[in-house]
C-alpha positions in Angstrom: 95.3 134.7 41.2 96.8 138.2 41.4 97.2 139.1 45.1 98.8 142.6 44.8 101.0 145.0 43.0 104.3 144.9 44.5 106.7 147.3 42.5 106.9 149.5 39.5 110.1 149.3 37.2 110.8 152.4 35.0 113.6 152.4 32.5 115.6 155.7 32.1 118.7 157.0 30.4 119.6 159.0 33.5 119.0 157.2 36.8 120.6 159.8 39.0 118.4 162.6 37.5 115.2 160.6 38.0 116.3 159.7 41.6 116.7 163.4 42.4 113.5 164.1 40.6 111.5 161.4 42.6 113.1 162.3 46.0 112.4 166.0 45.6 109.0 165.6 44.3 107.7 163.1 46.9 110.1 163.7 49.9 111.5 160.3 49.9 114.9 159.0 50.2 116.0 156.1 48.0 116.3 152.7 49.8 119.2 151.9 47.3 120.7 154.2 44.6 123.7 154.2 42.2 124.2 155.3 38.6 122.3 152.3 37.2 119.6 151.6 39.6 117.5 153.3 42.3 114.8 152.0 44.6 112.2 153.7 46.6 110.2 151.9 49.2 106.8 153.4 50.1 105.1 153.3 53.4 102.8 150.6 52.1 105.9 148.7 51.1 105.2 149.1 47.3 108.5 149.7 45.5 109.3 152.2 42.7 112.5 151.7 40.8 114.5 153.5 38.1 116.9 151.6 36.0 119.2 152.0 33.1 118.7 149.0 30.7 122.0 147.5 29.8 123.0 144.0 28.8 120.2 141.5 28.2 117.6 143.9 29.9 118.3 146.3 27.0 116.4 143.8 24.8 113.2 144.2 26.8 113.3 147.7 27.8 113.7 150.9 25.7 114.5 153.9 27.8 113.9 156.2 24.9 110.4 154.6 24.0 107.4 156.8 23.8 105.6 157.3 27.3 102.2 158.4 26.2 100.2 155.2 26.6 99.9 154.8 30.3 100.0 156.7 33.5 101.4 155.7 37.0 98.9 156.6 39.7 100.3 157.5 43.2 98.3 158.5 46.3 99.6 161.4 48.5 98.4 162.7 51.9 98.1 166.3 50.7 97.7 166.8 47.0 97.8 170.5 47.3 101.2 170.6 49.0 102.5 168.1 46.5 101.2 170.3 43.6 103.1 173.3 45.2 106.4 171.4 45.5 106.2 170.2 42.0 105.2 173.7 40.7 108.2 175.1 42.3 110.5 172.5 40.7 109.1 173.5 37.1 111.8 176.3 37.0 114.9 173.9 37.4 113.3 170.7 36.1 111.8 169.6 32.9 108.4 168.7 34.0 104.7 169.6 33.1 101.8 169.8 35.3 98.2 169.6 34.0 97.1 172.5 36.3 96.0 172.6 40.0 94.3 169.5 41.5 90.7 169.2 40.5 87.8 167.3 42.2 86.4 164.3 40.6 82.9 163.0 41.0 84.2 159.9 42.8 85.5 162.0 45.6 89.3 162.0 44.5 91.4 165.2 44.0 94.1 164.8 41.4 96.3 166.4 38.8 98.6 165.1 36.1 102.4 165.4 35.9 104.8 164.6 33.2 108.2 163.8 34.6 111.6 164.6 33.0 111.7 161.3 31.0 108.1 161.9 29.6 106.5 159.5 32.0 102.8 160.5 33.0 101.8 160.4 36.5 98.4 160.9 38.2 98.9 162.4 41.6 95.8 161.9 43.8 94.6 162.3 47.3 91.7 159.8 48.0 88.6 160.7 49.9 89.1 158.1 52.6 91.8 157.6 55.2 92.9 154.2 53.7 93.5 155.7 50.2 90.6 154.1 48.7 87.7 155.5 46.7 84.3 155.7 48.3 81.2 154.4 46.5 78.9 157.3 46.2 
């Protein structure tokens, strides 16, 4: 039985660049970082890691693979402020924003981000304090 999601591992050819991007975008310092691996630990204890596939891991992960088939969803406490931070980063960092946050029928406000590696992210603010959607 699945109990919870514990971590997300994202292959990249440039761990330091993705570490700077994630740190700046979300105001987090990495728990661990070097040129081959970086890990961020969120307040929920969920972990987000970026790594360069080398050795045997390169058989299973392709850092240059297409990224358009899925999106990573993250919940923030202030979606408008996060959007403003990311919008300011577009002048210096190769990223794309879908547009300002919009309201969804299920109460969530969100926007889409494509990061410097082409990963898709949904940045959302939930309608409840615990980060969960509300059944309307």
